[in-house]
N, C-alpha and C positions, 0 to 999 in steps of 0.2 A: 621236902624241898626246903632249903635254907630260906628263912623269912627275916629279912632285915627290918629294923624299926627306925623310921625317920619321921620327924614332924612333917606335916603337909600344910599347905596354905591354898585356899581356893582363889584361883586366878581365872576369871572369865567362866566360872562354873567347873573348871578342871582342877582336881586335887593334885597339887604340884609339890614334889618332894623338896624339902629344905636340905639340900645336899650339895657339897662342894665338888669340884672336878676330881680332886684326889679321892674323896670318899666314894664317888661313883665308880671310878676306875677300879679301886680296891674291892668294891662290892662285886663287880663283875668277876674279878679274879677269884674272890673267895667263894662265890657261888659255884664256879667251875671246879675249884679244888675240892669242894664238899660233895660234889656229885660222885656217885659210885659207878665205876667203869663197868660197862656191859649190862647195867640194869636200866630199866625204863625210867626216863627222867621226865618230870613235868616241867616244861620250860618256864623260866622267869622272864616275863615279857616287859620290855622297857620301851615306852613311847616318849615323844617330845611335845612340849607345849611352846607355841609361839603365836603370833598374830593370826597366821593362816589356820592353825589348829583351833584357836578359839572361835574364829568365824565359822568354820565347818561344824564344830561341836554344837554351836547354838543355832544351826540352820538345817542340819541333816540328822535325823533320828538314828539311822543306822550307824553313822560315824560316831555319834555320841555313845551308842551302846558298845561299840568296839573299844573306844577310848576308855570307858569305864571298866573294862575287863583287864586293862594293863595292871601289872603288879607294881609298877613304878612309872610315874611321869616326871620328867626332868625339864628344867627351864632352858629350852633351846634358844630363846630370844631374850635380849637384854631388857626389852620392855616388860617381860614377865617378871624379871627380878625387881624392876622398879615398882610395878604394880603390887607385888607381894609386900613391899615395904610400906606402901600406902594403905593397903587394905588388910594386912595380915594379922592385926590385933596382937602385936607383940611377937609374932612369928614371921620370918622372912627367908626367902631363898638367899643364901650367902653370896652366890656368884652365878654367872651364866655358865651353863654346861653344854655348849654347842656340840652337836653330834660330830661336826667336822673337827672339833678338838678331841672329843672322846675317843675316837678311833686311834688317835696318837697317845692320848693319856693312858690308855690301858697298858700298852707295852712299856710306857715310861714309868708309871707308878707301880705296876704289878710285875715283879721280877720273874715269876714263873712263866714257862712257855705255854701258850694257848693255841689251839687250832681254830682257824676261822674259815667260814664259808661266806662268800660275797654273792648276794643275789640282787639283780636289778641293773638298770642302766643299759647302755649300748655294749655290745660284746667287746669292742675295742677299748672302751672306757673301763669296764669292770676288770678285764684281764690285765690291763696296764696298771690299774690301781693295786691289784693283788701283787704284781711284780714289784712295784715301788715299796709297798709295805713290807713284804718279805725281805727285800734287800736292805731296807732301812733298819729293821728291828730283828735281832736274832731270835727273839722270843715271840715273834708273830708268824705263825706257821699257817700259810694259806693252803687248805686242803681241797679247795674246789671253788668254782664260780659258775654263775649262770646269768645270762643276760635277762633283762626284764620284759622282753617282747614275747610273751606267751599268753595263752588263753586259759580259761578255767579248766578245760579238758586236759591241759598239760600238767596240772598240779600234782596228780598222783605220781607221775614219773619224776617230777622235780623233787617232791618230798622223799621219794625212794633214793634218789641220788644224794640228797643231803644226808639222810640217815646212813647211807653206805659210806660216806666220807667221814662220819663220826666227828663233826666239829664240836668245839666247846661253845663257840659263839656263832650265831647266824645273824648276818647283817642283811636287812631287807630294805633296799632302796628303790621303791616303786612310786614314790610320791603319795601325798595324802589325798584321799583317804584309802587309796588302793592298798598301800602297804599295811595299814592297820587291819583292813579286811582280810588280807592274806594271812597275816600272823594269827589272828584269832580263829579264823576258819580252819587252820591247819595245825594249831599248836598241839592238839591231842595226838596227832600222828607223827609229830617231829620229836625225835629223841635227842634233843639239844638242851644243854643246861640253861643257856641264855639266848634270847632273841631280841635284837635291837633294830627298831625302824630308823632309817638313816637318810631318807630323801635323796638329794643329789650329791651326797658325800663323795662318791667316787670321782666326780668331775672336778672337785676341789683338790683331791689328791693328785690327779694327773695334771693339774694346771689349766684344764679347759675352762674352768670358772675361777677367776681370781678372787682371793679374799680381800675384804675391805681393809683399809689401814686400821691399825689398832685403835686409834682415837675414835674412829667411826664405830667400831665394834663396841667400845666402852660407852659411847654416847647413845647406843641403841639405833644407829643409823646404817647398819649393814644392809638393811633392806633397800635403802636409797641407793647405795653403791651398786647393789645387785641389779636394781631396776635400770640404773644408768648404763650398766654393762650390757644388758639384754632387754631393752625397752619393748621390743616387739613381743617378747614372751611374757614379761612380768608387769608391764605397766597396768594393764586392765586388772590383773590379779590384785596388785597392791592397792590400786585405786578403789576397788570394791571391798577387799577384806580388811584393810587396816582401819578405816573408819568404823566398820561394823564391829571389829574386835574391840576397839576402844569403847564403843557404846556398850557392848556386852560386859566388859570388865567393870566399867563405872556403874552400870545398872545393877550388876550382881554384887559389887562391893558395897554400894549404898544400901541395898536390901539387907545385906548381912549386918551392917552397922545398926540399921533401924530395928532389926529383929533381936538385937542384943549381942 
């Protein structure tokens, strides 16, 4: 398997790659192009780091074990970028690499045609997202999709369907920590060059979830926009996870500085 080398910085306990949007998009394309057709592939697993991830990582042992098995963790949240600059000891994440941008960055930066399988979300959302992506980008070939409302007993059939479709990239949008658990539990039987966890990405593609204004994204306030857009779903989550994540980042960062 193609093994890229990037500096990493510890943000909230999670080793996060110092990688730009373009570098990450090209990395995915290059891994796919380096894979040998019809041979068993060991998937390169990409997870994301944000406030929610940090909170879960520091409170759930199983989630922590899954996250540690990723081949690369990128900065999905602007706060992760900021914290990396404060505690990175000379290393820092250059920019936010939101998964909602990455799914567009790959066909924009990598000119080769890649085959994608979309897993997760509601049937109406994931199917529409696939149609939009395939229509928007000539080099984004959607070879299959599967909604996220399934049980553990369905995973054999789902993995078989994914392998039969022969995608280059598998997107897994089941929400944290379920998507990380699915990826790690099934990576050895998935013949896919790249697996990317993507949360609620499909809903942003379809327009069901609006993106925050650019100034709010750059200021690290997209979480506030999202909470205001859907307070019933997100208020408690952000109320609990954001302060906990900040505490974990500061505690971990200070400990690293003290230890040298």
